[in-house]
C-alpha positions in Angstrom: 76.4 -30.8 92.4 73.7 -29.5 90.1 71.4 -28.8 93.0 74.2 -26.9 94.9 75.0 -24.9 91.8 71.4 -24.0 91.4 71.2 -22.8 95.0 74.4 -20.7 94.6 73.0 -19.2 91.4 69.7 -18.3 93.1 71.7 -16.7 96.0 73.7 -14.6 93.6 70.6 -13.4 91.8 69.0 -12.2 95.0 65.8 -12.9 97.0 63.6 -11.2 94.5 64.6 -13.3 91.5 61.7 -15.8 92.1 59.2 -12.9 91.4 61.0 -11.7 88.3 58.9 -14.0 86.1 55.7 -12.1 87.1 57.2 -8.8 85.8 58.3 -10.6 82.6 54.8 -12.0 82.2 53.2 -8.6 82.5 55.6 -7.1 79.9 54.9 -10.1 77.6 51.1 -9.5 77.9 51.6 -5.8 76.9 53.8 -6.9 73.9 51.2 -9.4 72.8 48.5 -6.8 72.9 50.6 -4.5 70.8 51.0 -7.3 68.3 47.1 -7.7 68.2 47.2 -11.3 69.5 43.6 -11.2 70.5 42.3 -11.0 67.0 45.0 -13.2 65.3 45.3 -15.9 67.9 42.5 -16.0 70.4 39.5 -15.5 68.1 41.0 -17.6 65.3 41.6 -20.6 67.6 38.6 -19.9 69.9 40.8 -19.4 73.0 40.2 -17.4 76.1 42.2 -14.3 76.9 45.4 -14.5 79.0 45.5 -13.3 82.6 48.3 -11.1 84.0 50.1 -14.2 85.5 48.9 -17.0 83.1 52.3 -18.5 82.3 53.8 -17.6 85.7 51.6 -19.8 87.9 50.8 -23.5 87.3 47.0 -24.0 86.7 46.4 -26.5 83.9 49.7 -27.9 82.4 48.1 -29.4 79.3 46.1 -26.2 78.4 49.1 -24.0 79.2 51.5 -26.1 77.0 49.1 -25.9 74.1 48.7 -22.1 74.5 52.4 -21.8 74.8 53.1 -23.7 71.6 50.3 -21.8 69.7 51.5 -18.4 70.7 55.2 -19.3 70.1 54.4 -20.6 66.6 52.4 -17.4 65.9 55.3 -15.2 67.1 57.9 -17.1 65.1 55.8 -16.5 61.9 55.3 -12.9 63.0 59.1 -12.5 63.3 59.6 -13.5 59.6 60.3 -17.3 59.9 58.1 -20.0 58.7 56.8 -22.4 61.4 53.9 -24.7 61.2 51.1 -24.5 63.7 51.5 -27.4 66.2 48.6 -29.8 66.5 47.1 -31.6 69.5 48.6 -35.0 68.8 52.2 -33.8 67.9 55.2 -35.0 69.8 55.8 -32.4 72.6 59.5 -33.1 72.6 59.8 -32.4 68.9 57.7 -29.2 69.2 59.8 -27.8 72.0 63.0 -28.6 70.2 61.8 -26.8 67.0 60.8 -23.7 69.0 64.2 -23.6 70.8 66.0 -24.1 67.4 64.1 -21.0 66.0 64.9 -19.1 69.2 68.6 -19.8 68.7 68.4 -18.6 65.1 67.1 -15.3 66.4 70.2 -15.1 68.7 68.5 -16.1 72.0 70.4 -17.8 74.7 69.2 -21.3 75.7 71.0 -22.4 78.9 68.2 -24.7 80.2 67.0 -28.2 79.3 64.0 -28.5 76.9 62.0 -30.4 79.6 61.5 -27.1 81.5 59.1 -26.0 78.7 56.9 -29.1 78.8 55.0 -27.9 81.9 53.7 -24.9 80.0 54.5 -22.5 82.8 57.4 -21.1 84.7 60.3 -18.7 84.3 61.7 -20.3 81.1 58.3 -20.3 79.3 58.0 -16.5 80.0 61.5 -15.9 78.8 61.0 -17.8 75.5 57.8 -16.0 74.7 59.1 -12.6 75.7 62.2 -13.1 73.5 60.1 -14.1 70.5 57.7 -11.2 71.1 60.7 -8.8 71.0 61.7 -10.3 67.7 58.2 -9.9 66.3 58.1 -6.3 67.4 61.4 -5.7 65.6 60.0 -7.3 62.5 57.0 -5.0 62.6 59.3 -2.0 63.2 57.6 -1.0 66.4 59.4 1.7 68.4 58.8 2.5 72.1 58.2 6.2 72.7 59.5 8.1 75.6 57.2 8.1 78.6 55.2 11.3 79.3 54.8 12.0 83.0 51.8 14.0 84.1 52.5 17.4 85.7 51.4 17.5 89.3 50.3 20.7 90.9 52.4 21.6 94.0 50.6 20.7 97.2 49.5 23.6 99.3 50.9 23.6 102.8 48.2 22.6 105.2 48.3 24.2 108.6 46.8 22.4 111.5 44.2 24.4 113.4 43.0 24.0 116.9 39.2 23.3 117.0 39.0 24.9 120.5 39.9 28.3 119.2 38.5 30.4 116.3 40.4 32.5 113.8 39.2 35.7 112.3 38.4 34.1 108.9 36.6 31.2 110.5 34.6 33.5 112.7 33.4 35.5 109.7 32.4 32.4 107.8 30.5 31.0 110.7 28.6 34.3 111.2 27.8 34.5 107.5 26.5 30.9 107.5 24.4 31.2 110.6 20.6 31.6 110.1 19.5 35.1 111.1 16.1 33.7 112.3 17.9 32.0 115.2 19.0 35.3 116.6 15.9 37.4 116.2 15.7 38.1 119.9 19.5 38.7 120.3 21.7 41.5 119.0 24.7 39.9 117.4 27.7 42.2 116.8 29.8 41.4 113.7 33.4 42.2 113.0 32.6 45.0 110.7 30.3 46.5 113.3 33.1 46.3 115.9 35.5 48.0 113.5 33.0 50.8 112.8 32.4 51.2 116.5 36.1 51.3 117.2 36.5 53.9 114.5 33.6 55.9 115.9 35.1 55.7 119.4 38.4 57.0 118.0 36.5 59.9 116.4 34.6 60.6 119.6 37.8 60.5 121.6 39.3 63.0 119.2 36.3 65.2 119.7 36.0 64.6 123.5 34.2 67.3 125.4 35.8 69.0 128.3 33.1 67.9 130.7 33.1 64.5 132.4 30.5 62.2 130.9 28.5 59.9 133.2 27.2 56.6 132.1 23.5 55.8 132.5 24.0 52.0 131.9 23.4 49.6 134.8 26.6 47.7 135.8 24.8 44.3 136.1 23.3 44.6 132.6 26.8 45.6 131.3 28.4 42.5 132.9 25.7 40.3 131.5 26.2 41.7 128.0 30.0 41.3 128.3 29.5 37.6 129.3 27.2 37.0 126.4 29.4 38.6 123.8 32.8 37.4 125.2 32.8 33.9 123.5 32.2 35.6 120.1 35.0 38.1 120.7 37.7 35.5 121.4 40.1 35.8 118.5 43.4 33.9 118.1 46.2 34.3 115.7 47.0 31.4 113.4 50.3 29.8 114.3 53.0 29.2 111.7 54.5 25.7 111.8 57.6 27.0 110.1 58.5 29.1 113.1 61.7 27.9 114.7 60.4 28.7 118.2 57.6 26.2 117.8 60.1 23.5 116.8 62.3 24.3 119.8 59.3 24.0 122.1 58.3 20.7 120.5 61.9 19.5 121.0 61.8 20.4 124.6 58.5 18.7 125.1 59.7 15.5 123.3 62.9 15.6 125.4 60.9 15.8 128.6 58.6 13.0 127.5 61.6 10.8 126.6 63.3 11.5 129.9 60.1 10.7 131.9 59.6 7.5 129.9 63.2 6.6 130.2 63.1 6.6 134.0 60.3 4.1 134.1 61.7 2.0 131.2 65.2 2.0 132.8 63.8 0.6 136.0 62.0 -2.2 134.2 65.0 -3.0 132.0 67.3 -3.1 135.1 64.9 -5.5 136.8 64.7 -7.6 133.6 68.5 -7.6 133.4 68.8 -8.8 137.0 66.3 -11.6 136.4 68.0 -12.7 133.2 71.4 -12.7 134.9 70.1 -14.8 137.8 68.4 -17.2 135.4 71.7 -17.6 133.4 73.6 -18.3 136.6 71.1 -21.0 137.6 71.3 -22.5 134.1 75.1 -22.5 134.2 75.2 -24.1 137.7 72.6 -26.7 136.6 74.7 -27.5 133.5 77.8 -28.0 135.6 75.9 -30.3 137.9 74.5 -32.4 135.0 77.9 -32.6 133.4 79.5 -33.9 136.6 76.7 -36.4 137.0 76.9 -37.8 133.4 80.7 -37.6 133.1 81.2 -41.4 133.4 78.3 -42.0 130.9 79.9 -39.7 128.4 83.2 -41.5 128.6 81.4 -44.8 128.1 79.6 -43.4 125.2 82.8 -42.2 123.6 84.4 -45.6 124.1 81.3 -47.3 122.5 81.5 -44.9 119.6 85.2 -45.7 119.0 84.5 -49.4 119.2 81.6 -48.9 116.7 83.9 -47.1 114.3 86.4 -49.9 114.5 83.7 -52.5 113.9 82.4 -50.5 110.9 85.9 -50.4 109.4 86.3 -54.2 109.8 82.9 -54.7 108.3 83.7 -52.6 105.3 87.0 -54.6 104.7 85.2 -57.9 105.0 82.3 -56.7 102.9 84.7 -55.6 100.2 86.2 -59.1 100.0 82.8 -60.7 100.0 81.7 -58.4 97.1 84.8 -59.3 95.0 84.2 -63.0 95.6 80.5 -62.7 94.8 81.3 -61.0 91.5 83.8 -63.7 90.7 81.3 -66.4 91.6 78.7 -64.7 89.3 81.2 -64.7 86.4 82.1 -68.4 86.9 78.4 -69.3 87.1 77.7 -67.5 83.9 80.5 -69.3 82.1 79.3 -72.6 83.5 75.8 -72.0 82.2 77.2 -71.2 78.7 79.2 -74.5 78.7 76.1 -76.5 79.9 74.0 -75.0 77.1 76.6 -75.8 74.5 76.9 -79.4 75.7 73.1 -79.8 75.7 72.9 -78.5 72.1 75.7 -80.9 70.9 74.2 -83.9 72.8 70.7 -83.2 71.3 72.1 -82.8 67.8 74.0 -86.2 68.2 71.2 -88.2 69.6 68.3 -86.6 67.8 67.2 -88.1 64.5 65.2 -85.2 63.4 67.7 -83.9 60.9 67.8 -87.3 59.2 64.1 -87.4 59.0 64.1 -83.9 57.5 66.7 -85.1 54.9 64.6 -88.1 53.9 61.5 -85.9 53.6 63.4 -83.5 51.4 64.6 -86.4 49.1 61.1 -87.7 48.8 59.8 -84.3 47.9 62.6 -83.9 45.3 61.7 -87.2 43.7 58.1 -86.3 43.5 59.0 -83.0 41.9 61.3 -84.8 39.4 58.4 -87.1 38.4 56.1 -84.2 37.9 58.8 -82.4 35.9 59.3 -85.5 33.7 55.5 -85.7 33.1 55.5 -82.0 32.1 58.5 -82.6 29.8 56.7 -85.5 28.1 53.6 -83.5 27.6 55.6 -80.6 26.1 57.5 -83.0 23.8 54.2 -84.6 22.7 52.7 -81.2 22.0 55.8 -80.2 19.9 55.7 -83.5 18.0 52.0 -83.0 17.2 52.7 -79.5 16.0 55.6 -80.6 13.8 53.5 -83.4 12.3 50.6 -81.0 11.6 53.0 -78.6 10.0 54.5 -81.3 7.8 51.0 -82.5 6.7 50.0 -79.0 5.8 53.2 -78.5 3.8 52.5 -81.9 2.0 49.0 -81.0 1.2 50.0 -77.6 -0.1 52.7 -79.2 -2.3 50.2 -81.8 -3.7 47.7 -79.1 -4.4 50.3 -77.1 -6.3 51.4 -80.1 -8.3 47.8 -80.9 -9.3 47.3 -77.4 -10.5 50.4 -77.5 -12.6 49.4 -80.8 -14.2 46.0 -79.5 -15.2 47.5 -76.6 -17.0 
């Protein structure tokens, strides 16, 4: 049931929930940098810096668990609560329980078993450290500022140009960039010169004489000059992609392309449909033939299945009775063993003379101790008697001495 509930919960959270811990780990790393963990934790304990997905991916469980406990203890102290730094030989279960207890004090929700944190990596480790980092930031009164987005310049509309044709501006740039030494022997006419000539021609037409002018230029030379200058005089107007006429033409072109492609594709699809329908008909006919051939075998198989079900039911009934009888036999055997053990203990106590021997040994020992006590008592009485006699002799001597002194005086 727990496995099914876990799967339902993961389905409700969505397919991207398994990658959420990577986002939490990146946020946690930013918060640790804001709290200056590199100076206060890494350099103090001689540890290496954390990667972006250090606690999200399993690499070295022992090292990750030690790093997790060290950072968690530092964050708890940073959040205003006293927590001793865990050592290498501390009980991991006790350490994890203390960290979760501090997290509950801060108002964190702990809806997972503590064993999830013993691996030192995973979603729950990232959650605990991120929650403690938030409490530490609150304690330091850190405030997130509003994000400032950079102002982007509007992109200029790019117009596609045809490389086969030249515009007026491009023509002027190419003429300005060309090396004049390459055209020493040729007379190149620029746009400005053409404009001046057209202006002069207009002035000449305005002041046209009444007589008919005859040209002295040879026709062949004129044609050669025209052919030489003609590629440089080809000027096109830049098209505007926003013009609706261009879009209409493109729509007609795409429509014609779609219709032409549809004809070929439709024939291929029709052929494919015919082949698939024929194949399905063959499969259906073959299936009917196979069903007719194995019809008797299917009936036998069904009968065998029903017989097997009945045999299983009978076996379950019989095995249930056997189980009950086996359990009753085990209880009777246990009672019998207890009775045998009690009988053996009573028989051994009745036929065994070891208790009587022990009693005799105890009596002998008591007698010896009594004799020793009597000797000690006699010694003490003798000592007391000697002391009394000595005291009496001293008193008698003192009295005699006193009497002698009195008699002399």
